[in-house]
NUTIVO-717654 format. One line per field, with one value per residue: x, y, z of N, C-alpha, C in turn. Coordinates in Angstrom, 2 decimals. Layout:
N
n_X X_...
n_Y Y_...
n_Z Z_...
ca_X X_...
ca_Y Y_...
ca_Z Z_...
c_X X_...
c_Y Y_...
c_Z Z_...
END
This chain:
152
n_X 153.71_153.93_151.77_152.04_153.58_152.92_153.38_153.35_152.84_152.54_153.00_152.62_149.89_148.79_149.66_148.25_145.62_145.61_146.17_143.96_141.84_142.41_142.28_139.63_138.27_139.22_138.07_135.40_135.31_135.73_133.41_131.44_132.09_131.39_128.67_127.31_128.56_127.86_125.32_125.16_126.12_128.50_130.77_131.34_132.77_130.55_129.01_130.55_130.79_128.58_125.66_123.18_123.19_122.74_120.00_116.72_114.90_115.52_116.89_119.60_120.35_119.91_121.90_124.14_123.84_124.15_126.80_128.16_127.57_128.76_131.40_131.85_131.80_134.07_135.90_135.96_137.27_139.70_140.55_141.04_143.47_145.09_144.83_144.52_143.76_141.09_140.06_140.64_139.12_136.60_137.42_139.00_137.20_135.22_136.77_137.32_134.76_134.18_136.12_135.21_132.73_133.62_134.87_132.64_131.15_132.81_132.72_129.94_128.37_126.51_125.22_121.89_120.14_118.19_118.49_121.19_122.45_121.48_122.54_125.35_125.61_124.84_126.86_129.23_128.67_128.49_131.08_132.67_131.65_131.81_134.53_135.61_134.64_135.96_138.64_138.68_138.17_140.56_142.43_141.79_142.57_144.19_147.57_149.95_152.13_155.04_156.61_159.70_160.25_161.51_160.10_159.38
n_Y 31.23_31.06_32.11_31.76_29.53_26.23_23.59_20.10_18.86_16.42_15.93_18.38_18.72_16.57_17.30_19.72_18.74_17.14_19.10_20.82_19.06_18.40_20.97_21.56_19.65_20.48_23.05_22.25_20.79_22.84_24.41_22.48_22.03_24.46_24.80_22.29_20.97_22.32_21.48_18.73_15.95_14.63_15.06_13.42_11.37_10.70_12.91_13.99_12.01_10.27_9.71_9.76_11.71_14.04_15.70_17.10_17.08_17.62_20.07_19.83_18.45_20.45_22.18_20.67_20.68_23.43_23.68_22.17_23.69_26.15_25.32_24.74_27.29_28.27_26.57_27.58_29.99_28.96_27.71_29.96_30.87_28.61_27.18_29.07_29.44_30.02_28.23_25.77_25.37_24.02_21.38_20.78_21.23_19.34_17.06_17.13_16.62_14.13_12.50_12.82_11.52_8.85_8.34_8.56_6.37_4.25_4.64_4.63_3.31_3.30_6.48_7.01_9.02_11.64_14.24_14.34_14.04_16.31_18.32_17.90_18.17_20.85_21.93_21.35_22.85_25.48_25.77_25.47_27.47_29.89_29.82_29.99_32.54_34.18_33.68_34.59_37.29_37.95_37.35_39.26_41.66_44.84_45.15_46.70_49.11_50.68_53.65_55.00_57.92_61.07_64.17_66.44
n_Z -22.16_-25.59_-28.14_-30.86_-31.42_-32.12_-30.79_-30.32_-27.26_-25.24_-22.52_-21.28_-21.76_-20.30_-17.74_-17.45_-17.49_-15.17_-13.20_-13.55_-12.94_-10.26_-9.05_-9.62_-8.03_-5.57_-5.35_-5.41_-3.06_-1.19_-1.56_-0.97_1.71_2.93_2.18_2.41_4.50_6.80_7.23_7.53_9.64_9.14_6.62_3.60_0.93_-0.48_-1.18_-3.15_-5.20_-5.41_-7.13_-5.95_-4.01_-5.28_-5.43_-5.74_-3.77_-1.14_1.13_1.56_-0.74_-2.65_-1.83_-2.49_-5.27_-5.76_-4.94_-6.90_-9.18_-8.52_-8.39_-11.05_-12.09_-10.80_-12.00_-14.58_-14.16_-13.30_-15.63_-17.16_-16.17_-16.29_-18.74_-20.80_-23.49_-25.65_-27.54_-26.49_-24.26_-24.25_-24.74_-22.47_-20.33_-20.91_-20.61_-17.85_-16.80_-17.95_-16.78_-14.17_-14.43_-14.86_-12.39_-10.72_-11.66_-10.88_-8.12_-7.30_-9.18_-12.32_-13.05_-12.48_-12.13_-13.32_-12.55_-11.83_-14.33_-15.70_-14.08_-14.36_-17.14_-17.40_-15.85_-17.34_-19.60_-18.56_-17.52_-19.84_-21.63_-20.13_-19.53_-22.14_-22.83_-20.94_-21.63_-24.27_-23.83_-22.56_-24.58_-26.47_-25.46_-25.60_-26.58_-24.72_-25.93_-25.45_-26.31_-26.91_-27.53_-28.20_-27.33_-29.81
ca_X 153.50_153.75_150.62_152.39_154.16_151.94_154.12_152.63_153.50_151.57_153.23_151.97_148.45_148.49_149.84_147.13_144.42_145.73_146.02_142.57_141.00_142.67_141.74_138.18_137.82_139.53_137.02_134.17_135.42_135.53_131.99_130.69_132.35_130.62_127.23_126.76_129.19_127.14_124.00_125.26_127.02_129.79_130.94_132.08_132.89_129.22_128.55_131.36_130.76_127.38_124.59_121.99_123.29_122.25_118.55_115.99_113.85_115.96_117.71_120.99_120.53_120.04_123.23_125.07_123.69_124.78_128.25_128.65_127.49_129.79_132.72_132.02_132.20_135.48_136.68_136.16_138.34_140.94_140.97_141.57_144.87_145.84_144.76_144.81_143.32_139.65_139.70_140.89_138.27_135.60_138.10_139.43_136.04_134.62_137.66_137.08_133.49_134.26_136.86_134.29_131.78_134.27_135.04_131.31_130.79_133.60_132.31_128.57_127.63_126.06_124.27_120.56_119.34_118.10_119.03_122.66_122.84_121.21_123.52_126.67_125.54_124.86_128.19_130.21_128.34_128.88_132.54_133.24_131.27_132.39_135.98_135.88_134.38_137.04_139.87_138.57_138.37_141.99_143.15_141.48_143.05_145.22_148.94_150.53_153.43_155.62_157.54_160.71_160.51_161.66_159.10_159.99
ca_Y 30.40_31.85_31.63_31.47_28.20_25.16_22.35_19.01_18.54_15.63_16.05_19.62_18.48_15.71_18.10_20.65_17.97_16.78_20.31_21.29_18.11_18.58_22.26_21.45_18.94_21.33_24.06_21.55_20.49_24.07_24.77_21.48_22.25_25.61_24.69_21.03_20.59_22.94_20.86_17.30_15.69_14.18_15.24_12.28_11.33_10.49_14.16_14.23_11.02_9.44_10.44_9.86_12.92_15.15_15.57_18.34_16.87_18.08_21.28_19.38_18.16_21.74_22.70_19.91_21.21_24.76_23.48_21.75_24.82_27.11_24.79_24.89_28.69_28.35_25.87_28.51_30.90_28.19_27.53_31.23_30.98_27.39_26.77_30.35_29.49_29.84_27.06_24.55_25.33_22.95_20.09_20.56_21.11_18.03_16.06_17.15_15.97_12.71_11.86_12.79_10.44_7.56_8.19_8.29_4.99_3.37_4.82_4.27_2.72_4.19_7.47_6.83_10.18_12.68_15.45_14.27_14.27_17.71_19.13_17.79_18.79_22.29_22.28_21.37_23.98_26.72_25.81_25.68_28.77_30.98_29.75_30.56_33.97_34.83_33.57_35.49_38.66_38.14_37.33_40.45_42.89_45.53_44.96_48.03_49.32_51.95_54.20_55.88_58.99_62.38_65.13_67.45
ca_Z -23.32_-26.79_-28.89_-32.24_-31.55_-31.90_-30.65_-29.66_-26.01_-24.48_-21.07_-20.86_-21.76_-19.15_-16.53_-17.37_-17.13_-13.76_-12.38_-13.64_-12.21_-8.82_-8.61_-9.67_-6.84_-4.42_-5.26_-5.04_-1.63_-0.42_-1.61_-0.20_3.13_3.42_1.94_2.87_5.77_7.92_7.34_7.84_10.77_8.64_5.18_3.06_-0.53_-1.06_-1.78_-4.34_-6.28_-5.46_-7.83_-5.10_-3.20_-6.10_-5.44_-5.54_-2.77_0.18_1.13_1.41_-2.16_-3.34_-1.48_-3.32_-6.63_-5.77_-4.85_-8.21_-10.11_-8.14_-8.76_-12.49_-12.28_-10.39_-13.02_-15.70_-13.75_-13.27_-17.03_-17.63_-15.78_-16.54_-20.14_-21.48_-24.88_-25.75_-28.35_-25.72_-23.06_-24.36_-24.60_-21.09_-19.44_-21.16_-20.00_-16.40_-16.48_-18.33_-15.69_-13.03_-14.70_-14.60_-10.93_-10.16_-12.00_-10.01_-6.73_-6.97_-10.29_-13.39_-12.54_-13.07_-11.78_-14.35_-11.94_-11.91_-15.72_-16.02_-13.34_-14.97_-18.46_-17.17_-15.35_-18.42_-20.47_-17.88_-17.43_-21.17_-22.21_-19.35_-19.75_-23.46_-22.79_-20.20_-22.40_-25.42_-23.33_-22.30_-25.85_-27.27_-24.82_-26.34_-26.10_-24.53_-26.57_-25.01_-27.30_-26.34_-28.48_-27.59_-27.80_-30.67
c_X 153.24_152.65_150.96_152.94_153.12_152.68_153.27_153.42_152.53_151.77_152.60_150.46_148.04_148.62_148.71_145.85_144.46_145.55_144.58_141.64_141.17_142.09_140.22_137.65_138.14_138.46_135.68_134.18_135.21_134.05_131.12_130.89_131.48_129.10_126.62_127.30_128.53_125.79_124.03_126.25_128.41_129.82_131.80_132.13_131.57_128.75_129.36_130.97_129.49_126.24_123.35_122.02_122.79_120.75_117.91_114.94_114.24_116.78_119.19_121.29_120.68_121.39_124.31_125.03_124.36_126.30_128.84_128.61_128.54_131.18_132.92_132.36_133.67_136.37_136.92_137.26_139.69_141.46_141.54_143.06_145.71_145.91_145.10_144.36_141.84_139.28_139.94_139.94_137.23_136.24_138.45_138.24_135.32_135.46_137.47_135.81_133.45_135.03_135.98_133.24_132.38_134.47_133.70_130.84_131.54_133.08_130.90_127.75_127.19_125.02_122.91_119.63_119.36_118.69_120.55_123.12_122.61_122.23_124.89_126.70_125.57_126.24_129.23_129.93_128.78_130.39_133.17_132.92_131.85_133.91_136.37_135.69_135.53_138.35_139.84_138.76_139.85_142.77_142.93_141.90_144.13_146.58_149.55_151.93_153.92_156.64_158.47_161.09_160.66_160.63_159.79_159.14
c_Y 31.31_31.25_31.25_30.07_27.14_23.83_21.33_18.61_17.76_15.72_17.31_19.42_17.62_16.49_19.10_19.94_17.62_17.99_20.81_20.38_18.30_19.90_22.29_20.77_19.72_22.40_23.43_21.21_21.70_24.45_23.76_21.66_23.37_25.41_23.42_20.66_21.20_22.30_19.40_17.09_15.28_14.30_14.10_12.37_11.07_11.75_14.54_13.31_10.17_10.25_10.60_11.11_14.15_14.98_16.93_18.22_17.32_19.36_20.93_19.05_19.43_22.38_21.97_20.43_22.58_24.63_23.07_22.89_25.88_26.62_24.81_26.34_28.88_27.67_26.74_29.51_30.21_27.99_28.82_31.34_29.77_27.03_27.93_30.45_29.17_28.57_25.74_24.37_24.21_21.58_19.80_20.44_19.78_16.91_15.98_16.38_14.50_11.93_11.77_11.69_9.07_7.31_7.89_6.87_4.01_3.44_4.28_3.66_3.77_5.18_7.35_7.99_11.21_13.98_15.48_14.60_15.73_18.62_19.07_18.32_20.31_22.74_22.34_22.53_25.30_26.85_26.10_27.07_29.94_31.00_30.34_32.06_34.70_34.80_34.49_36.94_38.94_38.21_38.61_41.76_43.53_45.26_46.34_48.11_50.69_52.39_55.16_56.91_60.28_63.32_66.23_68.68
c_Z -24.51_-27.63_-30.32_-32.43_-31.21_-31.87_-29.89_-28.43_-25.13_-22.98_-20.52_-20.78_-20.57_-17.85_-16.36_-16.96_-15.65_-12.84_-12.38_-12.85_-10.70_-8.30_-8.67_-8.41_-5.56_-4.25_-4.88_-3.56_-0.76_-0.40_-0.86_1.29_3.67_3.28_2.53_4.25_6.99_8.17_7.76_8.98_10.30_7.12_4.65_1.54_-1.23_-1.77_-3.02_-5.50_-6.35_-6.08_-6.97_-4.22_-3.95_-6.26_-5.20_-4.45_-1.36_0.03_0.97_-0.05_-2.98_-3.04_-2.27_-4.76_-6.74_-5.72_-6.19_-9.21_-9.80_-8.50_-10.27_-12.84_-11.91_-11.41_-14.25_-15.38_-13.70_-14.70_-17.61_-17.33_-16.17_-18.02_-21.06_-22.93_-24.98_-26.52_-27.62_-24.55_-23.11_-24.15_-23.14_-20.13_-19.66_-20.56_-18.50_-16.06_-16.92_-17.27_-14.45_-13.21_-14.41_-13.11_-10.27_-10.46_-11.10_-8.58_-6.46_-8.08_-11.29_-12.84_-13.24_-12.75_-12.90_-13.82_-12.04_-13.33_-16.12_-15.34_-14.00_-16.39_-18.37_-16.71_-16.44_-19.37_-19.85_-17.86_-18.78_-21.71_-21.45_-19.49_-21.09_-23.47_-22.09_-20.98_-23.63_-24.98_-23.08_-23.62_-26.65_-26.60_-25.68_-25.71_-25.94_-25.14_-26.11_-26.05_-26.59_-27.40_-27.73_-28.17_-28.58_-30.70
END
């Protein structure tokens, strides 16, 4: 993708949102499998979408919290390769978490847990800020220019 051309391409944006959302949930599933799946007898969608699973009163709840934070870190890395622009990272990370909020509302109702809101607010901040940092580091790299000059 060339950075100089700023063409409005809604299909590209929708495709990026879908890919980012799917990869976010894939990474969340991997982290939940390793951290929570070893502690419970059956891993279900409750740990993905039910706000009651996000709690600080049990070790399993802390494992769910760690899984969400690790997946926000992974989401920043995914944005580095998928979005590639620092100025778009906040928009895409907020979109991921807004879609997650809607899915949680459909699955288990309005999240009334303060822990859930703090976790998701922290997650969107980590994903956006780390994604922006990584993209800025990539954008500011020197462009290698090879010169074909004969030594005189």
